[in-house]
C-alpha positions as CSV (number, residue, x, y, z in Angstrom):
1,M,-30.6,14.2,3.1
2,T,-29.2,10.4,3.7
3,T,-27.2,9.2,6.4
4,L,-25.2,5.9,6.7
5,V,-26.0,3.6,8.9
6,P,-23.2,3.2,11.7
7,L,-22.2,-0.3,12.1
8,S,-19.8,-1.1,15.1
9,P,-16.3,-2.7,14.1
10,A,-17.5,-6.2,15.6
11,E,-20.9,-6.0,12.9
12,V,-19.0,-5.0,9.8
13,A,-16.3,-8.0,11.0
14,A,-19.1,-10.6,11.1
15,R,-20.7,-9.2,7.3
16,L,-17.3,-9.3,6.2
17,K,-16.6,-12.8,7.4
18,S,-19.8,-13.9,5.9
19,G,-19.3,-12.4,2.8
20,A,-22.7,-10.1,3.2
21,A,-20.7,-7.0,3.3
22,R,-18.0,-4.9,0.8
23,L,-16.0,-2.8,2.9
24,I,-15.0,0.2,0.9
25,D,-12.3,2.3,2.2
26,I,-12.6,6.4,0.8
27,R,-9.0,7.1,2.5
28,E,-6.6,8.7,0.0
29,P,-4.0,6.2,-1.3
30,D,-1.2,7.3,0.8
31,E,-2.9,6.4,4.2
32,F,-4.3,3.2,2.8
33,A,-0.9,2.1,1.4
34,R,0.6,2.7,5.2
35,D,-2.5,0.9,7.0
36,H,-6.0,-0.8,6.0
37,V,-8.0,-3.5,6.5
38,V,-7.3,-6.7,4.5
39,G,-9.6,-6.7,2.1
40,A,-11.1,-3.4,1.8
41,L,-11.4,-1.8,-1.3
42,P,-9.4,1.9,-1.7
43,A,-11.6,4.3,-3.6
44,P,-10.2,7.9,-2.5
45,L,-12.6,10.3,-2.2
46,S,-10.2,12.4,-5.0
47,V,-11.5,10.0,-7.7
48,F,-14.5,8.7,-5.8
49,E,-17.4,8.8,-8.9
50,T,-14.8,7.0,-11.3
51,A,-13.7,4.5,-8.7
52,D,-14.9,0.9,-9.4
53,L,-16.5,-0.5,-6.4
54,T,-16.7,-4.1,-7.6
55,L,-20.2,-4.9,-5.7
56,K,-22.1,-8.2,-6.1
57,A,-25.6,-8.2,-6.1
58,G,-27.1,-8.1,-2.7
59,Q,-24.4,-7.3,-0.8
60,D,-24.0,-5.1,2.1
61,V,-21.6,-1.6,1.5
62,V,-20.0,-0.2,4.3
63,F,-18.0,3.0,3.8
64,M,-14.5,3.9,6.1
65,C,-12.3,6.2,6.6
66,R,-9.7,6.4,9.5
67,T,-12.1,8.3,12.2
68,G,-15.6,8.2,10.3
69,N,-15.7,12.0,9.9
70,R,-15.1,12.2,6.7
71,T,-17.7,9.3,6.1
72,G,-20.1,11.5,7.8
73,V,-19.7,15.0,6.0
74,N,-19.5,12.8,2.6
75,C,-22.5,10.2,3.5
76,Q,-24.7,11.8,0.6
77,R,-22.0,11.7,-1.7
78,L,-21.2,8.2,-0.6
79,A,-24.8,6.5,-0.7
80,D,-25.7,8.1,-4.3
81,R,-23.1,5.7,-5.4
82,V,-24.9,2.5,-4.3
83,A,-28.5,1.1,-4.4
84,G,-30.1,0.6,-1.2
85,P,-28.7,1.4,2.0
86,A,-25.1,2.1,2.8
87,Y,-23.7,1.8,6.1
88,V,-20.2,3.2,7.7
89,L,-17.6,1.5,10.1
90,D,-18.8,3.4,13.2
91,G,-15.3,5.0,14.3
92,G,-13.4,4.4,11.2
93,L,-10.0,2.2,11.2
94,D,-9.1,3.8,14.5
95,A,-12.2,2.3,16.1
96,W,-11.2,-1.0,14.2
97,K,-7.7,-0.9,15.7
98,K,-9.2,-0.3,19.4
99,A,-11.4,-3.3,19.0
100,G,-8.0,-5.3,18.6
101,L,-9.5,-6.4,14.7
102,P,-6.3,-6.8,12.5
103,T,-4.9,-4.5,9.7
104,R,-2.4,-4.8,7.0
105,I,0.3,-2.2,8.2
106,D,3.2,-1.7,5.9
107,A,5.7,0.3,7.8
108,K,8.1,0.9,4.5
109,A,5.4,2.9,3.2
110,P,5.9,6.6,3.7
111,L,3.9,8.9,6.5
112,E,0.5,9.7,5.4
113,L,1.0,13.0,3.2
114,M,-0.9,15.6,5.5
115,R,1.3,14.3,8.5
116,Q,4.5,15.1,6.3
117,V,2.8,18.4,5.6
118,Q,1.9,19.0,9.2
119,M,5.4,17.8,10.7
120,A,7.0,20.1,8.2
121,A,5.3,23.4,8.8
122,G,5.6,22.5,12.5
123,G,8.8,22.4,12.1
124,L,9.4,25.1,10.2
125,I,7.3,27.2,12.4
126,L,9.1,26.4,15.8
127,L,12.6,26.8,14.0
128,G,11.5,30.4,12.7
129,G,10.7,31.3,16.5
130,L,13.8,29.8,17.9
131,L,16.2,31.4,15.6
132,G,13.8,34.7,15.7
133,V,14.4,34.5,19.8
134,T,18.1,33.3,19.2
135,V,19.8,34.6,16.4
136,H,17.9,37.5,15.0
137,P,14.2,38.6,14.9
138,A,14.2,38.7,11.2
139,F,14.0,34.8,11.0
140,W,10.4,35.1,13.0
141,G,9.7,35.9,8.9
142,L,10.0,32.3,8.4
143,S,7.2,31.2,10.4
144,A,4.8,34.3,8.7
145,F,5.9,32.9,5.9
146,V,4.5,29.2,6.9
147,G,1.6,30.4,8.9
148,A,0.5,32.3,5.6
149,G,0.6,29.3,3.4
150,L,-1.4,27.3,6.0
151,F,-3.7,30.0,5.5
152,V,-4.1,30.0,1.7
153,A,-4.4,26.6,1.7
154,G,-7.3,26.3,4.0
155,A,-9.3,29.0,1.9
156,T,-8.0,28.2,-1.7
157,G,-7.2,24.1,-1.3
158,F,-4.2,24.8,-2.5
159,C,-1.1,23.4,-0.9
160,G,2.3,24.0,-2.1
161,M,3.9,22.2,0.5
162,A,2.1,19.5,-0.2
163,R,2.8,19.3,-3.9
164,L,6.8,19.7,-3.0
165,L,6.6,16.6,-1.1
166,A,4.4,14.5,-2.5
167,V,7.3,14.7,-5.0
168,A,9.8,14.0,-2.2
169,P,11.9,10.9,-3.2
170,W,10.7,9.1,-0.6
171,N,6.8,9.8,-1.9
172,R,7.8,8.7,-5.5
173,T,7.0,5.1,-4.7
174,L,3.7,5.5,-3.9
175,K,1.1,5.4,-6.8
176,R,-1.0,8.6,-6.8
177,N,-4.4,8.9,-8.7
């Protein structure tokens, strides 16, 4: 199994500054739009095999996500797209920011879709529980319905709530692949 060689945020920053490396961000478009390393190339995992990586000969390739978990899980898939060694930003965007390195933040961009799902699902479960205790026990059904939806999303990879939120007015301006 191929492993990606971890590089610290400082090492990646130095390689980027010298032009010796190309940073490829594998997060999804909604995540990239909200916050990313300046100069990083977006190549979301959902379309990774068809993404144009625009690599220069002899240039190191450094992959990144938010924490490093996605790059670790997909290391073979990522490494297969490049000739030679492949690297990973150790700790991802979170470590980059913790090291005090700059990012481009667009506070007007919507929250990442999965965060929206987590907030909506958590809010509905909390509301169902609260209404079940204070108004009528039948409201516990709302919490059960949302819980069942989360289970189905985890088991099948299809999340109806995410699909609904993706077409919400505040998310329509974001171009999705």
